[in-house]
N, C-alpha and C positions, 0 to 999 in steps of 0.2 A: 696466734697461738700463745697461751701464757706459759710461764716457766714450768708449772706442775705438769701440764698436759704434754709439753715437749719432752720432758725427761721421763715421764711415764712411758711414752711411746718409745723413746730411745732404749730404756732399760728393758722393756719387754722384748724389743727386737734384738738387743745385744746383751741379754742377761748373762750368758756364759762368759762373754768377754768382760763384762763388768766385774764379776766375781774373780775371774783369773787376774784381772788387771790390779785390783786393790786388795783382794783377800785370797791369795793363791792357796794357802794352806787349807782354808775352808772349802774352796772350790774342789780341791783334790779329794775331799771326803764325800763329795756328792756326785750323783749321776745326772749330769746336766743335759742329757739327751731326752729325759722324760719329764720335763717341767710342765706342770698344770697351773694355770693362772686362776685364782679365785676372784671373781668380779664383785665389786661393791660390797666389801665387808663393812658393815655399819656398826659403830660403837655408840651406845646411848649413855650420855653422861647422867649419873644420878645427881640430885634428885629430880631435876626438871625434865630429864630425858632428851636433851638436845643431842642431835646426831652428828657424828663425825665419820666421814668416809675415809677409811685407811687408804693410803696412796697405792701401794702394790703389795700383794700377798701371793706367793708362789708355793705350791706343794711340790716338793722335790724328793725323788728317791735318794736314799743314802747308799753310797757305794758299798759293794759287798766287802771290800777290803778295809773299810773304816773300823777302827778299834774302839772298844769300850762303849758300844752303842747297841741297845737291844731293839730300838725302833727301826723300821724299814723306810719310813718317810719322815720328813720334817717340813715345817713352814719357814720360808724366808720372808720376813716383813721388812720392806724398804719404805722409809719416809723421806721425802725430799723437802729440804728447807731452802726456799727461794728468797731472793731479796725482798719481795713484797709480802712475805709471810711474817706475821708478828705474834703468832701463837707461842705459848710456852710449851714447846714440844717435849722437852726432856722430862718434865714432871708428868706428862701424859703417857709416856712410853710404858711404864709398869702396868698401867690400866689396860693399854692395848694388848700387852703381852698376856695378861691373865685372861682377857676376853678371848683371844685366839686359842690359848692353851685349853681353856675349859670347853670352848665350843667344838674344837676339832680333836681334842685329846691327842695332840702331837707336840713334839718339841718345837720351839720357836726360836729362830735366829733373827734378832732385830738389828737392822742397819739403818744409819742415817747418812744421807748425802747432803752435805752443805755446799751450796753453790757460791754464795758470796759472803755469808756471815757464819758465825759459830766457831766450832773447833778447827784446829789447824792440822793439816797432814792426814795421816792414817793411823788409827789406833783404837783403843778401848776406853770408853768413858764410863763413869759411875754416877748414878743418882742415889743419894743416901738420905734417908729420913732418920733423925735422931731424937731420942727422948732422954734428956739429962745425961748426954754423953754416950748413951747406949744406941748402937746402930740397930734400929728395929726393922729397917727395910733397906736392902742394898741391891740395886738393879744395875746390870752392866749391858752395854750394847757396843757394837762395832760402828765406827764412823770413818768417813773420808771427807776432808775439807779441801776443796779444789784450789782456793786462792793461794795457798802456801806450798803447793807442789810446783816442781820445776817444769814449766811448759816446754822449754827447749828440749829437755830430755824426753818428754812424752811424745812430742811431735815427730821425733826420730825413731820411736819405738815400732814394734811389729804388731801392736794391738790397735786395730783401726778405731775402736771407740776412744782409746787413749789419744790418738792423733786428733780426733775432733774435740775432745774435752780440753786439750792443751790451750784452747782459746780462752778458757775460764781460769787458767792457772797463772802463776807468777811469770811475767815476761819482762826482760829488760826493755826499757822504752825504745832503745835504738833497734830492737829486733822484732817489734810487734808486727810491722808490715810484712817483714820476711816470714815470720811464723805463720801468719794467716795465709799468705800465698803458698808457702811450703805445705801446710796442712791440706789445702785444696788440691795442690798438685799430686800429693801422695794418694789422696782419696780418689782423684780422677784416674790414677793408674792402678788402683787396688783391685783385686779380684772380688768385686762386690756386685750385687744386683743393683738395678737402677733405683729401686726403692731404698736400699741400704745407703747407696751413694748420696741420694737426695737427703735423707734424714741426717747423715753425718755432715755433709756439706752445709746444709741449712743451719746446723748448730754452730759451725765455725762462723758463718756470716752474721748470725744473730748476736753472738757474744764477743767477737773480737773487739777489744777496747781501743778504737782508733780515734786520735784527735785529728784536726784538719791536716796537719803536715803528714802524719802517718797515713792518713787516707790517700793523699796524693802519691805517697811512696807505694802504697798497696796497689793503687790503680795503675801506676807505671809498671810495676812488676808484672801484673796480670796481662799487660799489653806486650810483654817481651816474648820472644820465641820460646824460651824455656818453659813458659806457662801456657802454651797454646792449648794443652789438654784441658786446662781449667776453663778456658773460654768455650771449648767444645762441650764440656760437661754442663756449663750454665745454659748453653743454647739448647741442649737436649732436654733439660728440665723445663725450659720455657715451652718447647714444642710439645712435650708430654702433657702439659697443662692445657694447651690448645686442643690436642687430640681428645681429651676428656670432654671438652666443650663441644667438639664436633659430634661425638657419640651421643651426647644429650640432644643436640640439634637434630640428628637423624631420627631419634625416637619421636621427637615432637613433629618432625617432618612427615611422618606417616599420616598425620591428620591435616597438616597445613601446606604440604607440598615439600618434596624431598630437597630440592635445591634451596628454597628459602630456609628450610630447617637447618641445613648444613651451614649456610652462611650465618644464620643467627647463632648457631652453636659455636661456630668458630670465633665470633666476636665475644660471645659470653664467656668462652673459655679464656680468652685473653684478659678480659676484665677480672674474672675470678682469680686468675693466677697473679696478676699485678697487684690486686688488693691484698692477696695473701702474703706476697713478698713484702709489700709496704708494712703490713701489720707485724710481720716477724722482725723487721728492722727498727721500726719507729713506734710501734704500738697501734692502737685502734685507728682505723682510717677515718679522718674527719669527713663529714657529709659533703662539705664543699669540694674536697678533692675527689670523692667518689662521683659527684655530679660532673666535675670537669672531665674525668676520665671517660665517662659515658658519652661525652660530646666529641671526643677525639676520633679522627679517622684511624684506620688500621696502621698506617706507616708511623704515625706519631705515637700510638700505643707501644709499638715495638721499640721506639727510641726511649720512651719512658722506662720500659722494662730493662733495657740495657744499662740505664743509669742507676737502678736501685742498688745493685751489688756494691757499687763504689761510692754512692752518695753518703755524705757525712750528716746530712739533715734533710728534712722534707723539702726545704727551700731549693736544694740542689736538683730536684726533679724538674724545676722550671714551670710548675703549674701555678696559676694565680691563686688557687685555694691553698697551696702549700706555703706560699709566702705569707698569706693571711694568718696562718697558724703559728708563725714564729713569734 
């Protein structure tokens, strides 16, 4: 899963928490119980008409108590700037704004989430076009830059999205392993659904910046009694993936025999889950590793899955193909 897709999913699922966490005054002006997501808003660049899909656009009711507003709805437009994005987003934002404003005839609140690069902290930025000292166009937008926020503060907060995002924030080197384990512990104990717990926990594991020594500390913490809940959470996630494979196997088993279908589904579920976990931590799964996984018996697949969370590199999985990739 790439950065854009991961954070689109997170913000959709935790939209109210996102606004309350970083833009509390704005959140108070909105009715966050009636959010409608607009899918695939396409902006066409003049003159060649190249297309840009806007990251996230939500239609949100304005709270009845909000002052100095005549509209009953507004659009919240969120763009996500990830480490592998190189587009000049800031200069495009005014065009996106006018496109949405003209198309929907509603006020638009633009927000940019910087994951690794860009502006620092939380604030308002301006994009200005000048002509001989005259500001002919001034555009403002809200932003949050995660790398310069205090991760230790957020991991101890009461906003579960903030707990997960602490992995992308500023963390003292000596506290990185502790913060990762603590974030997972708090999420394991939080009043969340399985899906919510999975999304937030997966974010922590994907972005926690561990070197080899910190990785060993992190692994040691997770094996301690204080973090038994984290181990149980990880096991639940693993089993949930297998169950999905079993369901697929049962469907196929109607034609090929129920027992064979279930067994095939169980194995396919393991493979799909393990490949997904490897991709989240280390990027695209090399074909050599995928082929090696397909040859492993069930007990060895389970051992590989248990290593993924604490592995510092592909080589730590102990697969011949993973060593070749280093």
